[in-house]
N, C-alpha and C positions, 0 to 999 in steps of 0.2 A: 203936721196933723195936729198940732196943740189946738185945744179948745179953751175958750176963756169961762171960767167957773169961779164963784165965790170962794175963797180959802176960809175954811172954818177955823175956830179957835183952837182946834187941837191938830192944826197943821204942823208937821215936823220937817226940819232942814232937809234939803235933798241930799242924798248919799252922793259922795263924790268917789273919785277913782275909777269911773267907767267911761273915760271918754276916748276919743279915737286912738290915742296910742295903746289903749287896752283892748278895745273892742274886737280888734283882728285875731287876737292872741286868747281871747278869754276863754274859749272851750279848751284849747291843749292846756293852758294853766289850771283850770278847774279839773282837769282829769288828773293832775298831779295833787293838787290839794286834797281833791275827794276821790279815793279809791272808792271805784264802784260807780263813777260818775253815769256812764251810761244807763246801769241797773236802776238808778234812781228815777230817771224819766220813764223808763219800761214799765217800773212798778207805779208809777204815778198814773200812767194812762190804763194800765191793769186794773187799778182800783177804782179809778172813775167809771170806766167801761163796765166793770162788773156791778157797781152800785146802780148804775143807770141802763143796766142790760135789757134789751127789748125796746128800747126807745129808738124809733126810726129817725128822730129829731131831737137835738139837744144843743142849747147853747152854754158854753163853759167860759168862765172868766179866768183869765192867768195875771196875776199880779206879779210885777218884776220879769217879764217875759224875756228880757236879755236878747241872746242872739237867736232865740226861736227854735233851739234844740230841743226843748221839753215838748214840742208838739209833733215833732218827727214820728215818733212810734206811731201815731194815729194812724199813719198811712198802711199800717199791716193789720188795724183792729176791726176794719170793715165796718165804719160807721160814716157812709159818705154824705149822709143827712145832717150831720153834726157841724156846728160852727163855733168858732172860737172869738174871743176878744182877748187881745194881749194889750195890758197897760205896761209902759216902761218909760222912766224919766230920761233915759240917756238916748241922744239922738244918734250917736254912732252905734250904738248896739242895736237900736230899732233899724237902722240901715242895713245892718247885718243880718237881722231876722228877715226884712223884707225880701232881700235877695235869696237868702236860703229857702224861704217859703215858697217863693216863686217856682224856684228850681224844682222843688218837691211837689208841685201841684197843689199847695195848701193854701195859698194866699187868697185864692178866690174865694175863699169860705172863712177868710181870718179877716177880722177889723182890727187895726192897730193903732193905738192912742198914744200919743207922745205927752208924758206928764206923769204926776203922781195920781193914786186912785182916786183921790177927793175931785180930781178935775175931770173925771171921766162924766159925760152928761148922763142924767137920769134915764133910765130905760127899763124895758121890762126885766123882771128878776132873772137870774140864772139858774139853770139846773144842777150847777155844781161849778167847782173853784179850784184852784191850785195856785198855792203860794210858796216857791221853792227858793230858799237862800236869802231871804229879805228881812226875816223879822229879826234876826241878831244884828242887823245894820241899823235898827232903830233904838234910840238911846232911852232906856227907861221904861218901866212898866207902865206907866200913864200913857205915853206914846204908844207902845205895843198894844196896848189895849184899845185905844182909839183906833188903830189901823185894823184890827181884828174886828171891831164892830162897823168898821167901814166896808169891809168885806161883807160881813153877814147881812148888813142892812140891804145889800143888792142880791141876797139868795133866796131862793123859794123855800119855804118850810120844808125840812126833810133833806135838803140838799146836801150832798158831800163835799168836804173840803180836804185836799191833801196838802199838808204844811210840812215843810221842811227847813230846819234850822239849826244852829249850833247850841248844844246845851252843855252847861257847865264849862269848867276851867280847870283841868287836869294836867299839871306840868309833866307828867310822864307820858301822857297821849300827846301833849304839843311836841315833845322831843321827838316822837315816832314821827309827826307831820314834818317836821324839820329835816328829820333824816331823809324821808322820801324825797323832799326838794334837794337834797344834797345829791342824792342817787341820781336824780334826773338833770343835773349839771348847773343847778342855778348859781350864778357868780356870789362870791362871799358877800359883797356889800349888799345885795339883795336878800340874801338869806338873814343878815343882822336886821334889815328893816321887818323881814317877816317876823324874825324872832321879837322884835319890840313891838310889833302890831300884835302878836299873840298875847304878850304879857301885859299891854294897856286895855285890850279889848275887855268890854263888858257883856257878855253873853247872857242868856237867860240861865239861872243858877242850876235849875234842875228840872227833870220831869214834872215833878208835883207844881213847881212855879208855873211852868207852861200850863200845865192842865187847870192850875186856878185862872189864869186868863182865858182859857178856851171856855170854862164854866161862865165866867162873868159875861162872854160873849155869845151865850146860848150854844156853844159847840159840845156836843156830848158824845160820850163813849169813844174816846180816842184810841186807837189800835195802833201799834208799832208797825210799820211796813219794812223799815229799814234802819241800820245802825253802820256807820262807819267812822271810828273813832270817836270824835265829838260831834259829828252830824248825825240828826236823827229825824226820821220822816215819818208822820202820822196821819192816820185816816179819821175824821171826826165828822159829825152830821150836825147840822143847824137846826136845832129846834127852838124857836123864839121865846116859848113859854118858859123854858129851862133855865133862861139866864140868872144868874144869882147876883 
């Protein structure tokens, strides 16, 4: 389902490590990596439906849809007229999402796009968006800002955005993460790879650093929805004239 689209100058390299060998097990692994995995998605849906409460129809953008798990709570929120666009650069992950959403009866109102966000063809602006677990995989503030602006240029003024990503690099909190992996039986060699990954990754430094990127993208009034060790989820609102 890939679409041809010119690649802008701010294009960043695709994120690796989300192929067929991982897609089938991604949700189980994510539930270990992120305590409260299911609550994250429930809160994202709660926030977006609260912000758009009373709208019989709405169009929502999901950047980095992965296996589609973040759409499942919508089946419980009584919004049958809402439709979704999921953007995902990994074809194996998108294959899992397609099957899952079909089994849950959501696929008929979901458009799945294979590729990075900049390859999504232009269309009517979205009423809201969610980008969960994506921004910390993008290297450097310039590329992160470009991605946030790519999101906001596709939103209506006043549209809510739910954003979840890793913030900071605290060795004590990283040790807690690794201990959780040990408790769930991860092999020693995989644990060492995980330790090396945590030591070498370069997440966003702080809440303040993230809020600065949001402000430069016209995203205002960030509110904390969820915190689990070094993963945080925020709700912000797009106001085009507020970009600094």
